[in-house]
PQR file with spaces between the fields and no chain letter, atoms N, CA, C, O and H, PARSE charges and radii, in Angstrom:
ATOM       1  N    MET     1      -7.857  -12.062  -16.900 -0.4000 1.5000
ATOM       2  CA   MET     1      -6.343  -12.267  -16.164 -0.0000 2.0000
ATOM       3  C    MET     1      -6.121  -11.384  -16.180  0.5500 1.7000
ATOM       4  O    MET     1      -6.571  -10.539  -16.953 -0.5500 1.4000
ATOM       5  N    PHE     2      -4.977  -11.162  -14.938 -0.4000 1.5000
ATOM       6  CA   PHE     2      -4.105   -9.769  -14.050 -0.0000 2.0000
ATOM       7  C    PHE     2      -2.783  -10.929  -15.467  0.5500 1.7000
ATOM       8  O    PHE     2      -2.699  -12.070  -15.922 -0.5500 1.4000
ATOM       9  H    PHE     2      -4.611  -11.848  -14.310  0.4000 1.0000
ATOM      10  N    VAL     3      -1.920   -9.311  -15.578 -0.4000 1.5000
ATOM      11  CA   VAL     3      -0.605   -9.402  -16.286 -0.0000 2.0000
ATOM      12  C    VAL     3       0.078   -8.608  -15.325  0.5500 1.7000
ATOM      13  O    VAL     3      -0.339   -7.680  -14.632 -0.5500 1.4000
ATOM      14  H    VAL     3      -1.987   -8.384  -15.209  0.4000 1.0000
ATOM      15  N    GLY     4       0.892   -8.989  -15.383 -0.4000 1.5000
ATOM      16  CA   GLY     4       2.281   -8.244  -14.482 -0.0000 2.0000
ATOM      17  C    GLY     4       2.490   -8.063  -13.314  0.5500 1.7000
ATOM      18  O    GLY     4       2.384   -9.031  -12.561 -0.5500 1.4000
ATOM      19  H    GLY     4       1.230   -9.743  -15.947  0.4000 1.0000
ATOM      20  N    ASP     5       2.754   -7.128  -12.933 -0.4000 1.5000
ATOM      21  CA   ASP     5       3.330   -6.931  -11.249 -0.0000 2.0000
ATOM      22  C    ASP     5       2.566   -5.506  -10.708  0.5500 1.7000
ATOM      23  O    ASP     5       2.381   -4.513  -11.411 -0.5500 1.4000
ATOM      24  H    ASP     5       2.840   -6.341  -13.544  0.4000 1.0000
ATOM      25  N    PHE     6       2.228   -5.637   -9.493 -0.4000 1.5000
ATOM      26  CA   PHE     6       1.247   -4.509   -9.401 -0.0000 2.0000
ATOM      27  C    PHE     6       1.561   -3.872   -7.753  0.5500 1.7000
ATOM      28  O    PHE     6       1.501   -4.628   -6.783 -0.5500 1.4000
ATOM      29  H    PHE     6       2.377   -6.444   -8.923  0.4000 1.0000
ATOM      30  N    ALA     7       1.965   -2.099   -7.580 -0.4000 1.5000
ATOM      31  CA   ALA     7       2.420   -1.796   -6.670 -0.0000 2.0000
ATOM      32  C    ALA     7       1.092   -0.955   -5.705  0.5500 1.7000
ATOM      33  O    ALA     7       0.090   -1.609   -5.993 -0.5500 1.4000
ATOM      34  H    ALA     7       2.014   -1.485   -8.368  0.4000 1.0000
ATOM      35  N    VAL     8       0.944   -0.564   -5.363 -0.4000 1.5000
ATOM      36  CA   VAL     8      -0.349    0.410   -4.430 -0.0000 2.0000
ATOM      37  C    VAL     8      -0.470    0.410   -3.087  0.5500 1.7000
ATOM      38  O    VAL     8      -0.331   -0.521   -2.294 -0.5500 1.4000
ATOM      39  H    VAL     8       1.758   -0.032   -5.129  0.4000 1.0000
ATOM      40  N    ALA     9      -0.746    1.555   -2.906 -0.4000 1.5000
ATOM      41  CA   ALA     9      -0.222    2.591   -2.108 -0.0000 2.0000
ATOM      42  C    ALA     9      -1.722    2.827   -1.384  0.5500 1.7000
ATOM      43  O    ALA     9      -2.659    2.920   -2.178 -0.5500 1.4000
ATOM      44  H    ALA     9      -0.859    2.312   -3.551  0.4000 1.0000
ATOM      45  N    ILE    10      -2.008    2.922   -0.089 -0.4000 1.5000
ATOM      46  CA   ILE    10      -3.206    2.721    0.099 -0.0000 2.0000
ATOM      47  C    ILE    10      -3.203    3.779    1.100  0.5500 1.7000
ATOM      48  O    ILE    10      -2.595    3.225    2.016 -0.5500 1.4000
ATOM      49  H    ILE    10      -1.247    2.846    0.555  0.4000 1.0000
ATOM      50  N    VAL    11      -3.569    5.243    1.613 -0.4000 1.5000
ATOM      51  CA   VAL    11      -3.760    5.431    2.621 -0.0000 2.0000
ATOM      52  C    VAL    11      -5.328    6.026    3.254  0.5500 1.7000
ATOM      53  O    VAL    11      -6.060    6.730    2.560 -0.5500 1.4000
ATOM      54  H    VAL    11      -4.063    5.693    0.868  0.4000 1.0000
ATOM      55  N    SER    12      -5.740    5.541    4.908 -0.4000 1.5000
ATOM      56  CA   SER    12      -7.385    4.428    4.981 -0.0000 2.0000
ATOM      57  C    SER    12      -6.314    5.340    6.997  0.5500 1.7000
ATOM      58  O    SER    12      -5.269    5.675    7.554 -0.5500 1.4000
ATOM      59  H    SER    12      -5.145    4.969    5.473  0.4000 1.0000
ATOM      60  N    PRO    13      -7.869    5.193    7.063 -0.5600 1.5000
ATOM      61  CA   PRO    13      -7.144    5.960    8.576  0.2800 2.0000
ATOM      62  C    PRO    13      -8.460    3.834    9.664  0.5500 1.7000
ATOM      63  O    PRO    13      -8.544    3.404   10.814 -0.5500 1.4000
ATOM      64  N    ALA    14      -9.023    3.408    8.353 -0.4000 1.5000
ATOM      65  CA   ALA    14      -8.733    1.793    8.754 -0.0000 2.0000
ATOM      66  C    ALA    14      -7.747    0.985    9.351  0.5500 1.7000
ATOM      67  O    ALA    14      -7.730   -0.020   10.060 -0.5500 1.4000
ATOM      68  H    ALA    14      -8.955    3.757    7.419  0.4000 1.0000
ATOM      69  N    PHE    15      -6.943    1.739    8.843 -0.4000 1.5000
ATOM      70  CA   PHE    15      -5.632    1.321    9.830 -0.0000 2.0000
ATOM      71  C    PHE    15      -4.916    1.110   10.298  0.5500 1.7000
ATOM      72  O    PHE    15      -3.925    0.380   10.328 -0.5500 1.4000
ATOM      73  H    PHE    15      -6.957    2.556    8.266  0.4000 1.0000
ATOM      74  N    VAL    16      -6.133    2.852   11.460 -0.4000 1.5000
ATOM      75  CA   VAL    16      -4.591    3.216   13.051 -0.0000 2.0000
ATOM      76  C    VAL    16      -5.162    2.234   13.414  0.5500 1.7000
ATOM      77  O    VAL    16      -6.240    1.860   12.950 -0.5500 1.4000
ATOM      78  H    VAL    16      -6.938    3.445   11.436  0.4000 1.0000
ATOM      79  N    GLY    17      -4.600    1.730   14.198 -0.4000 1.5000
ATOM      80  CA   GLY    17      -4.081    1.312   15.510 -0.0000 2.0000
ATOM      81  C    GLY    17      -3.310   -0.400   15.699  0.5500 1.7000
ATOM      82  O    GLY    17      -3.121   -1.114   16.684 -0.5500 1.4000
ATOM      83  H    GLY    17      -3.725    2.033   14.576  0.4000 1.0000
ATOM      84  N    LYS    18      -3.015   -0.562   14.209 -0.4000 1.5000
ATOM      85  CA   LYS    18      -3.505   -2.207   13.144 -0.0000 2.0000
ATOM      86  C    LYS    18      -1.742   -2.319   13.214  0.5500 1.7000
ATOM      87  O    LYS    18      -1.071   -1.288   13.171 -0.5500 1.4000
ATOM      88  H    LYS    18      -3.169    0.019   13.409  0.4000 1.0000
ATOM      89  N    SER    19      -1.149   -3.576   13.316 -0.4000 1.5000
ATOM      90  CA   SER    19       0.243   -3.175   12.711 -0.0000 2.0000
ATOM      91  C    SER    19       0.155   -3.437   10.854  0.5500 1.7000
ATOM      92  O    SER    19      -0.683   -3.355    9.956 -0.5500 1.4000
ATOM      93  H    SER    19      -1.694   -4.413   13.351  0.4000 1.0000
ATOM      94  N    GLN    20       1.458   -3.753   11.016 -0.4000 1.5000
ATOM      95  CA   GLN    20       1.258   -3.317    9.081 -0.0000 2.0000
ATOM      96  C    GLN    20       0.822   -5.262    8.596  0.5500 1.7000
ATOM      97  O    GLN    20       0.312   -5.489    7.498 -0.5500 1.4000
ATOM      98  H    GLN    20       2.138   -3.820   11.746  0.4000 1.0000
ATOM      99  N    ILE    21       1.132   -6.447    9.609 -0.4000 1.5000
ATOM     100  CA   ILE    21       0.541   -7.815    8.786 -0.0000 2.0000
ATOM     101  C    ILE    21      -1.058   -7.806    8.757  0.5500 1.7000
ATOM     102  O    ILE    21      -1.743   -8.342    7.886 -0.5500 1.4000
ATOM     103  H    ILE    21       1.546   -6.263   10.500  0.4000 1.0000
ATOM     104  N    ALA    22      -1.787   -6.710   10.483 -0.4000 1.5000
ATOM     105  CA   ALA    22      -2.658   -6.966    9.881 -0.0000 2.0000
ATOM     106  C    ALA    22      -4.077   -6.257    8.897  0.5500 1.7000
ATOM     107  O    ALA    22      -5.235   -6.505    8.563 -0.5500 1.4000
ATOM     108  H    ALA    22      -1.231   -6.274   11.191  0.4000 1.0000
ATOM     109  N    ARG    23      -3.060   -5.300    8.767 -0.4000 1.5000
ATOM     110  CA   ARG    23      -3.002   -4.116    7.483 -0.0000 2.0000
ATOM     111  C    ARG    23      -3.170   -5.188    6.251  0.5500 1.7000
ATOM     112  O    ARG    23      -4.153   -5.432    5.552 -0.5500 1.4000
ATOM     113  H    ARG    23      -2.119   -5.099    9.038  0.4000 1.0000
ATOM     114  N    HIS    24      -2.077   -5.641    6.246 -0.4000 1.5000
ATOM     115  CA   HIS    24      -1.774   -6.390    4.703 -0.0000 2.0000
ATOM     116  C    HIS    24      -3.127   -7.734    4.485  0.5500 1.7000
ATOM     117  O    HIS    24      -3.525   -8.184    3.410 -0.5500 1.4000
ATOM     118  H    HIS    24      -1.278   -5.443    6.814  0.4000 1.0000
ATOM     119  N    ARG    25      -3.519   -8.056    5.658 -0.4000 1.5000
ATOM     120  CA   ARG    25      -4.326   -9.313    5.500 -0.0000 2.0000
ATOM     121  C    ARG    25      -5.802   -8.306    5.700  0.5500 1.7000
ATOM     122  O    ARG    25      -6.680   -8.773    4.975 -0.5500 1.4000
ATOM     123  H    ARG    25      -3.196   -7.691    6.531  0.4000 1.0000
ATOM     124  N    LEU    26      -6.110   -7.534    6.187 -0.4000 1.5000
ATOM     125  CA   LEU    26      -7.072   -7.070    5.833 -0.0000 2.0000
ATOM     126  C    LEU    26      -7.502   -7.006    3.884  0.5500 1.7000
ATOM     127  O    LEU    26      -8.377   -7.648    3.303 -0.5500 1.4000
ATOM     128  H    LEU    26      -5.397   -7.155    6.776  0.4000 1.0000
ATOM     129  N    VAL    27      -6.564   -6.048    3.328 -0.4000 1.5000
ATOM     130  CA   VAL    27      -6.150   -5.657    1.919 -0.0000 2.0000
ATOM     131  C    VAL    27      -6.356   -6.911    1.789  0.5500 1.7000
ATOM     132  O    VAL    27      -7.407   -7.263    1.255 -0.5500 1.4000
ATOM     133  H    VAL    27      -5.853   -5.526    3.800  0.4000 1.0000
ATOM     134  N    ASN    28      -5.380   -7.922    2.254 -0.4000 1.5000
ATOM     135  CA   ASN    28      -6.185   -9.323    1.320 -0.0000 2.0000
ATOM     136  C    ASN    28      -7.016   -9.620    0.854  0.5500 1.7000
ATOM     137  O    ASN    28      -7.364   -9.790   -0.315 -0.5500 1.4000
ATOM     138  H    ASN    28      -4.526   -7.636    2.688  0.4000 1.0000
ATOM     139  N    GLY    29      -7.620   -9.756    2.213 -0.4000 1.5000
ATOM     140  CA   GLY    29      -8.999  -10.493    2.354 -0.0000 2.0000
ATOM     141  C    GLY    29      -9.509  -10.222    1.699  0.5500 1.7000
ATOM     142  O    GLY    29     -10.312  -11.050    1.270 -0.5500 1.4000
ATOM     143  H    GLY    29      -7.337   -9.618    3.163  0.4000 1.0000
ATOM     144  N    LEU    30      -9.482   -8.825    1.059 -0.4000 1.5000
ATOM     145  CA   LEU    30     -10.659   -7.572    0.899 -0.0000 2.0000
ATOM     146  C    LEU    30     -10.267   -7.728   -0.984  0.5500 1.7000
ATOM     147  O    LEU    30     -11.074   -7.366   -1.840 -0.5500 1.4000
ATOM     148  H    LEU    30      -8.830   -8.152    1.408  0.4000 1.0000
ATOM     149  N    LEU    31      -8.647   -8.436   -1.364 -0.4000 1.5000
ATOM     150  CA   LEU    31      -8.568   -9.401   -2.519 -0.0000 2.0000
ATOM     151  C    LEU    31      -8.620  -10.617   -3.201  0.5500 1.7000
ATOM     152  O    LEU    31      -8.388  -10.981   -4.354 -0.5500 1.4000
ATOM     153  H    LEU    31      -7.992   -8.730   -0.668  0.4000 1.0000
ATOM     154  N    LYS    32      -9.000  -11.154   -2.140 -0.4000 1.5000
ATOM     155  CA   LYS    32      -9.000  -12.609   -1.925 -0.0000 2.0000
ATOM     156  C    LYS    32      -9.641  -12.635   -3.180  0.5500 1.7000
ATOM     157  O    LYS    32      -8.919  -13.441   -3.766 -0.5500 1.4000
ATOM     158  H    LYS    32      -9.188  -10.858   -1.204  0.4000 1.0000
ATOM     159  N    ASP    33     -10.949  -12.130   -4.403 -0.4000 1.5000
ATOM     160  CA   ASP    33     -11.676  -12.520   -5.538 -0.0000 2.0000
ATOM     161  C    ASP    33     -10.267  -12.593   -6.445  0.5500 1.7000
ATOM     162  O    ASP    33     -10.114  -13.586   -7.157 -0.5500 1.4000
ATOM     163  H    ASP    33     -11.536  -11.475   -3.926  0.4000 1.0000
ATOM     164  N    GLU    34      -9.389  -11.705   -6.427 -0.4000 1.5000
ATOM     165  CA   GLU    34      -8.332  -11.306   -8.144 -0.0000 2.0000
ATOM     166  C    GLU    34      -7.487  -12.452   -7.376  0.5500 1.7000
ATOM     167  O    GLU    34      -7.652  -13.410   -8.132 -0.5500 1.4000
ATOM     168  H    GLU    34      -9.513  -10.899   -5.849  0.4000 1.0000
ATOM     169  N    PHE    35      -6.530  -12.989   -6.117 -0.4000 1.5000
ATOM     170  CA   PHE    35      -6.015  -14.390   -5.962 -0.0000 2.0000
ATOM     171  C    PHE    35      -6.569  -14.743   -7.039  0.5500 1.7000
ATOM     172  O    PHE    35      -6.454  -14.381   -8.210 -0.5500 1.4000
ATOM     173  H    PHE    35      -6.396  -12.211   -5.504  0.4000 1.0000
ATOM     174  N    GLU    36      -7.609  -16.014   -6.142 -0.4000 1.5000
ATOM     175  CA   GLU    36      -7.973  -16.590   -6.365 -0.0000 2.0000
ATOM     176  C    GLU    36      -8.492  -16.818   -7.740  0.5500 1.7000
ATOM     177  O    GLU    36      -7.920  -17.736   -8.326 -0.5500 1.4000
ATOM     178  H    GLU    36      -7.702  -16.309   -5.191  0.4000 1.0000
ATOM     179  N    ARG    37      -9.333  -16.275   -8.329 -0.4000 1.5000
ATOM     180  CA   ARG    37      -9.885  -16.239   -9.405 -0.0000 2.0000
ATOM     181  C    ARG    37      -9.156  -15.608  -10.655  0.5500 1.7000
ATOM     182  O    ARG    37      -8.746  -16.186  -11.661 -0.5500 1.4000
ATOM     183  H    ARG    37      -9.798  -15.529   -7.853  0.4000 1.0000
ATOM     184  N    MET    38      -9.119  -14.667  -10.423 -0.4000 1.5000
ATOM     185  CA   MET    38      -8.203  -14.129  -11.921 -0.0000 2.0000
ATOM     186  C    MET    38      -6.414  -13.730  -11.687  0.5500 1.7000
ATOM     187  O    MET    38      -5.573  -13.008  -12.221 -0.5500 1.4000
ATOM     188  H    MET    38      -9.452  -14.197   -9.605  0.4000 1.0000
ATOM     189  N    GLY    39      -6.461  -14.274  -11.051 -0.4000 1.5000
ATOM     190  CA   GLY    39      -4.762  -14.442  -11.103 -0.0000 2.0000
ATOM     191  C    GLY    39      -3.612  -13.430  -10.605  0.5500 1.7000
ATOM     192  O    GLY    39      -2.415  -13.610  -10.828 -0.5500 1.4000
ATOM     193  H    GLY    39      -7.145  -14.860  -10.617  0.4000 1.0000
ATOM     194  N    LEU    40      -4.084  -12.478   -9.987 -0.4000 1.5000
ATOM     195  CA   LEU    40      -3.750  -11.374   -9.019 -0.0000 2.0000
ATOM     196  C    LEU    40      -2.043  -12.456   -8.298  0.5500 1.7000
ATOM     197  O    LEU    40      -1.993  -13.329   -7.432 -0.5500 1.4000
ATOM     198  H    LEU    40      -5.057  -12.332   -9.806  0.4000 1.0000
ATOM     199  N    HIS    41      -1.109  -11.936   -9.022 -0.4000 1.5000
ATOM     200  CA   HIS    41       0.000  -13.024   -8.005 -0.0000 2.0000
ATOM     201  C    HIS    41       1.214  -12.519   -7.266  0.5500 1.7000
ATOM     202  O    HIS    41       1.903  -13.114   -6.438 -0.5500 1.4000
ATOM     203  H    HIS    41      -1.150  -11.227   -9.726  0.4000 1.0000
ATOM     204  N    ALA    42       1.354  -11.017   -7.847 -0.4000 1.5000
ATOM     205  CA   ALA    42       2.338   -9.989   -7.019 -0.0000 2.0000
ATOM     206  C    ALA    42       1.837   -8.873   -7.302  0.5500 1.7000
ATOM     207  O    ALA    42       1.646   -8.247   -8.345 -0.5500 1.4000
ATOM     208  H    ALA    42       0.794  -10.534   -8.520  0.4000 1.0000
ATOM     209  N    LEU    43       1.532   -8.602   -5.548 -0.4000 1.5000
ATOM     210  CA   LEU    43       1.150   -7.410   -5.381 -0.0000 2.0000
ATOM     211  C    LEU    43       2.265   -7.023   -4.460  0.5500 1.7000
ATOM     212  O    LEU    43       2.851   -7.779   -3.685 -0.5500 1.4000
ATOM     213  H    LEU    43       1.688   -9.111   -4.701  0.4000 1.0000
ATOM     214  N    SER    44       2.557   -5.305   -4.708 -0.4000 1.5000
ATOM     215  CA   SER    44       3.516   -5.151   -3.220 -0.0000 2.0000
ATOM     216  C    SER    44       2.433   -3.662   -2.964  0.5500 1.7000
ATOM     217  O    SER    44       1.897   -2.833   -3.699 -0.5500 1.4000
ATOM     218  H    SER    44       2.081   -4.690   -5.337  0.4000 1.0000
ATOM     219  N    LEU    45       2.512   -3.945   -1.398 -0.4000 1.5000
ATOM     220  CA   LEU    45       1.600   -3.079   -0.653 -0.0000 2.0000
ATOM     221  C    LEU    45       1.879   -1.695    0.162  0.5500 1.7000
ATOM     222  O    LEU    45       2.320   -2.050    1.256 -0.5500 1.4000
ATOM     223  H    LEU    45       2.947   -4.619   -0.801  0.4000 1.0000
ATOM     224  N    ARG    46       1.817   -0.312    0.111 -0.4000 1.5000
ATOM     225  CA   ARG    46       2.473   -0.238    1.551 -0.0000 2.0000
ATOM     226  C    ARG    46       0.471    1.128    1.710  0.5500 1.7000
ATOM     227  O    ARG    46      -0.344    1.818    1.099 -0.5500 1.4000
ATOM     228  H    ARG    46       1.459   -0.023   -0.777  0.4000 1.0000
ATOM     229  N    LEU    47       0.850    0.630    2.879 -0.4000 1.5000
ATOM     230  CA   LEU    47      -0.490    0.806    4.159 -0.0000 2.0000
ATOM     231  C    LEU    47      -0.346    1.157    4.862  0.5500 1.7000
ATOM     232  O    LEU    47      -0.181    0.584    5.939 -0.5500 1.4000
ATOM     233  H    LEU    47       1.512    0.069    3.376  0.4000 1.0000
ATOM     234  N    LYS    48      -0.312    3.085    4.504 -0.4000 1.5000
ATOM     235  CA   LYS    48      -0.237    3.905    5.502 -0.0000 2.0000
ATOM     236  C    LYS    48      -1.582    5.091    6.344  0.5500 1.7000
ATOM     237  O    LYS    48      -2.179    5.863    5.593 -0.5500 1.4000
ATOM     238  H    LYS    48      -0.446    3.551    3.629  0.4000 1.0000
ATOM     239  N    THR    49      -1.902    5.098    7.793 -0.4000 1.5000
ATOM     240  CA   THR    49      -2.675    5.884    8.424 -0.0000 2.0000
ATOM     241  C    THR    49      -2.401    7.576    7.580  0.5500 1.7000
ATOM     242  O    THR    49      -1.230    7.791    7.269 -0.5500 1.4000
ATOM     243  H    THR    49      -1.418    4.471    8.403  0.4000 1.0000
ATOM     244  N    PRO    50      -3.072    8.300    7.360 -0.5600 1.5000
ATOM     245  CA   PRO    50      -3.538    9.620    7.709  0.2800 2.0000
ATOM     246  C    PRO    50      -2.159   10.460    7.971  0.5500 1.7000
ATOM     247  O    PRO    50      -1.379   11.238    7.422 -0.5500 1.4000
ATOM     248  N    ASP    51      -2.331    9.971    8.827 -0.4000 1.5000
ATOM     249  CA   ASP    51      -1.202   10.625    9.909 -0.0000 2.0000
ATOM     250  C    ASP    51       0.101    9.601    8.836  0.5500 1.7000
ATOM     251  O    ASP    51      -0.384    9.013    7.869 -0.5500 1.4000
ATOM     252  H    ASP    51      -2.966    9.339    9.273  0.4000 1.0000
ATOM     253  N    GLU    52       0.941    9.524    8.964 -0.4000 1.5000
ATOM     254  CA   GLU    52       1.659    8.277    8.852 -0.0000 2.0000
ATOM     255  C    GLU    52       2.273    9.008    7.126  0.5500 1.7000
ATOM     256  O    GLU    52       3.463    9.319    7.084 -0.5500 1.4000
ATOM     257  H    GLU    52       1.335   10.002    9.749  0.4000 1.0000
ATOM     258  N    TRP    53       1.542    9.192    6.033 -0.4000 1.5000
ATOM     259  CA   TRP    53       0.969    9.190    4.748 -0.0000 2.0000
ATOM     260  C    TRP    53       1.795   10.566    5.401  0.5500 1.7000
ATOM     261  O    TRP    53       3.025   10.556    5.450 -0.5500 1.4000
ATOM     262  H    TRP    53       0.575    8.940    6.067  0.4000 1.0000
ATOM     263  N    GLU    54       0.940   11.828    5.931 -0.4000 1.5000
ATOM     264  CA   GLU    54       1.760   12.993    6.117 -0.0000 2.0000
ATOM     265  C    GLU    54       2.751   12.646    7.159  0.5500 1.7000
ATOM     266  O    GLU    54       2.520   11.531    7.626 -0.5500 1.4000
ATOM     267  H    GLU    54      -0.059   11.835    5.891  0.4000 1.0000
ATOM     268  N    ARG    55       3.371   13.001    7.471 -0.4000 1.5000
ATOM     269  CA   ARG    55       4.678   12.463    8.094 -0.0000 2.0000
ATOM     270  C    ARG    55       5.255   12.320    6.612  0.5500 1.7000
ATOM     271  O    ARG    55       5.001   13.180    5.769 -0.5500 1.4000
ATOM     272  H    ARG    55       3.560   13.907    7.091  0.4000 1.0000
ATOM     273  N    GLU    56       5.827   11.508    6.403 -0.4000 1.5000
ATOM     274  CA   GLU    56       6.231   10.641    4.981 -0.0000 2.0000
ATOM     275  C    GLU    56       6.138   11.833    4.016  0.5500 1.7000
ATOM     276  O    GLU    56       7.110   12.200    3.356 -0.5500 1.4000
ATOM     277  H    GLU    56       6.033   10.809    7.088  0.4000 1.0000
ATOM     278  N    VAL    57       4.888   12.447    3.957 -0.4000 1.5000
ATOM     279  CA   VAL    57       5.482   13.519    2.358 -0.0000 2.0000
ATOM     280  C    VAL    57       6.520   14.464    2.543  0.5500 1.7000
ATOM     281  O    VAL    57       7.452   14.774    1.801 -0.5500 1.4000
ATOM     282  H    VAL    57       4.099   12.149    4.493  0.4000 1.0000
ATOM     283  N    ARG    58       6.023   15.070    4.240 -0.4000 1.5000
ATOM     284  CA   ARG    58       6.782   16.015    4.978 -0.0000 2.0000
ATOM     285  C    ARG    58       8.022   16.059    4.659  0.5500 1.7000
ATOM     286  O    ARG    58       8.675   16.998    4.203 -0.5500 1.4000
ATOM     287  H    ARG    58       5.266   14.818    4.842  0.4000 1.0000
ATOM     288  N    GLN    59       8.519   14.335    5.078 -0.4000 1.5000
ATOM     289  CA   GLN    59      10.090   14.130    4.855 -0.0000 2.0000
ATOM     290  C    GLN    59      10.162   13.913    3.689  0.5500 1.7000
ATOM     291  O    GLN    59      10.558   14.997    3.262 -0.5500 1.4000
ATOM     292  H    GLN    59       7.989   13.572    5.448  0.4000 1.0000
ATOM     293  N    ARG    60      10.063   13.294    2.890 -0.4000 1.5000
ATOM     294  CA   ARG    60      10.230   13.159    1.357 -0.0000 2.0000
ATOM     295  C    ARG    60      10.382   14.914    0.964  0.5500 1.7000
ATOM     296  O    ARG    60      11.082   15.235    0.004 -0.5500 1.4000
ATOM     297  H    ARG    60       9.742   12.413    3.237  0.4000 1.0000
ATOM     298  N    GLY    61       9.723   15.891    1.727 -0.4000 1.5000
ATOM     299  CA   GLY    61       9.745   17.650    0.821 -0.0000 2.0000
ATOM     300  C    GLY    61      11.374   17.534    1.451  0.5500 1.7000
ATOM     301  O    GLY    61      12.357   17.081    0.865 -0.5500 1.4000
ATOM     302  H    GLY    61       9.154   15.630    2.507  0.4000 1.0000
ATOM     303  N    ARG    62      11.312   17.974    2.524 -0.4000 1.5000
ATOM     304  CA   ARG    62      12.301   18.176    2.569 -0.0000 2.0000
ATOM     305  C    ARG    62      13.719   17.235    3.398  0.5500 1.7000
ATOM     306  O    ARG    62      14.333   17.389    4.454 -0.5500 1.4000
ATOM     307  H    ARG    62      10.513   18.342    3.000  0.4000 1.0000
ATOM     308  N    ALA    63      13.798   16.088    2.086 -0.4000 1.5000
ATOM     309  CA   ALA    63      15.037   15.546    1.762 -0.0000 2.0000
ATOM     310  C    ALA    63      15.202   15.624   -0.095  0.5500 1.7000
ATOM     311  O    ALA    63      16.081   15.102   -0.781 -0.5500 1.4000
ATOM     312  H    ALA    63      13.299   15.963    1.228  0.4000 1.0000
ATOM     313  N    GLY    64      13.784   16.632   -0.634 -0.4000 1.5000
ATOM     314  CA   GLY    64      14.106   16.659   -2.177 -0.0000 2.0000
ATOM     315  C    GLY    64      13.831   15.959   -2.765  0.5500 1.7000
ATOM     316  O    GLY    64      14.003   16.241   -3.951 -0.5500 1.4000
ATOM     317  H    GLY    64      13.069   17.055   -0.077  0.4000 1.0000
ATOM     318  N    VAL    65      13.306   14.759   -2.522 -0.4000 1.5000
ATOM     319  CA   VAL    65      12.745   13.804   -3.526 -0.0000 2.0000
ATOM     320  C    VAL    65      11.135   14.038   -3.690  0.5500 1.7000
ATOM     321  O    VAL    65      10.264   14.242   -2.845 -0.5500 1.4000
ATOM     322  H    VAL    65      13.166   14.530   -1.559  0.4000 1.0000
ATOM     323  N    SER    66      11.092   13.937   -5.012 -0.4000 1.5000
ATOM     324  CA   SER    66       9.170   14.198   -5.109 -0.0000 2.0000
ATOM     325  C    SER    66       9.293   12.784   -6.134  0.5500 1.7000
ATOM     326  O    SER    66      10.308   12.254   -6.587 -0.5500 1.4000
ATOM     327  H    SER    66      11.800   13.772   -5.699  0.4000 1.0000
ATOM     328  N    GLY    67       7.677   12.363   -6.320 -0.4000 1.5000
ATOM     329  CA   GLY    67       6.879   11.270   -7.556 -0.0000 2.0000
ATOM     330  C    GLY    67       8.122   10.364   -7.739  0.5500 1.7000
ATOM     331  O    GLY    67       9.256   10.270   -7.268 -0.5500 1.4000
ATOM     332  H    GLY    67       6.853   12.793   -5.952  0.4000 1.0000
ATOM     333  N    GLY    68       7.309    9.716   -8.703 -0.4000 1.5000
ATOM     334  CA   GLY    68       8.044    8.512   -9.295 -0.0000 2.0000
ATOM     335  C    GLY    68       8.011    7.005   -7.947  0.5500 1.7000
ATOM     336  O    GLY    68       7.223    6.722   -7.045 -0.5500 1.4000
ATOM     337  H    GLY    68       6.388    9.793   -9.086  0.4000 1.0000
ATOM     338  N    GLN    69       9.315    6.360   -8.465 -0.4000 1.5000
ATOM     339  CA   GLN    69       9.129    5.066   -7.483 -0.0000 2.0000
ATOM     340  C    GLN    69       9.946    5.933   -5.975  0.5500 1.7000
ATOM     341  O    GLN    69       9.835    5.575   -4.803 -0.5500 1.4000
ATOM     342  H    GLN    69       9.955    6.590   -9.198  0.4000 1.0000
ATOM     343  N    ALA    70      10.383    6.588   -6.269 -0.4000 1.5000
ATOM     344  CA   ALA    70      11.506    6.926   -5.021 -0.0000 2.0000
ATOM     345  C    ALA    70      11.202    6.846   -3.917  0.5500 1.7000
ATOM     346  O    ALA    70      12.085    7.044   -3.083 -0.5500 1.4000
ATOM     347  H    ALA    70      10.473    6.879   -7.221  0.4000 1.0000
ATOM     348  N    GLY    71       9.267    6.393   -3.276 -0.4000 1.5000
ATOM     349  CA   GLY    71       8.925    6.634   -1.867 -0.0000 2.0000
ATOM     350  C    GLY    71       8.869    4.715   -1.826  0.5500 1.7000
ATOM     351  O    GLY    71       8.933    3.997   -0.828 -0.5500 1.4000
ATOM     352  H    GLY    71       8.549    6.233   -3.954  0.4000 1.0000
ATOM     353  N    TRP    72       8.755    4.382   -3.007 -0.4000 1.5000
ATOM     354  CA   TRP    72       8.929    3.369   -2.727 -0.0000 2.0000
ATOM     355  C    TRP    72       9.902    2.192   -1.672  0.5500 1.7000
ATOM     356  O    TRP    72       9.688    0.982   -1.739 -0.5500 1.4000
ATOM     357  H    TRP    72       8.702    4.965   -3.817  0.4000 1.0000
């Protein structure tokens, strides 16, 4: 059984052309068993395409932001 809250960042070309809600539905569908049978209930998702992720990394670098929870 899962305990606690989870935050996950996933970068995938599978997200290209999909809205954020479609991306969340895709990931939640993959985790259906964990939600239903394993007790997962609190999951924060950041779902990006490789291009979106690279842009974000570059912007953070210019802003002087590094690691940790700063990107959430």
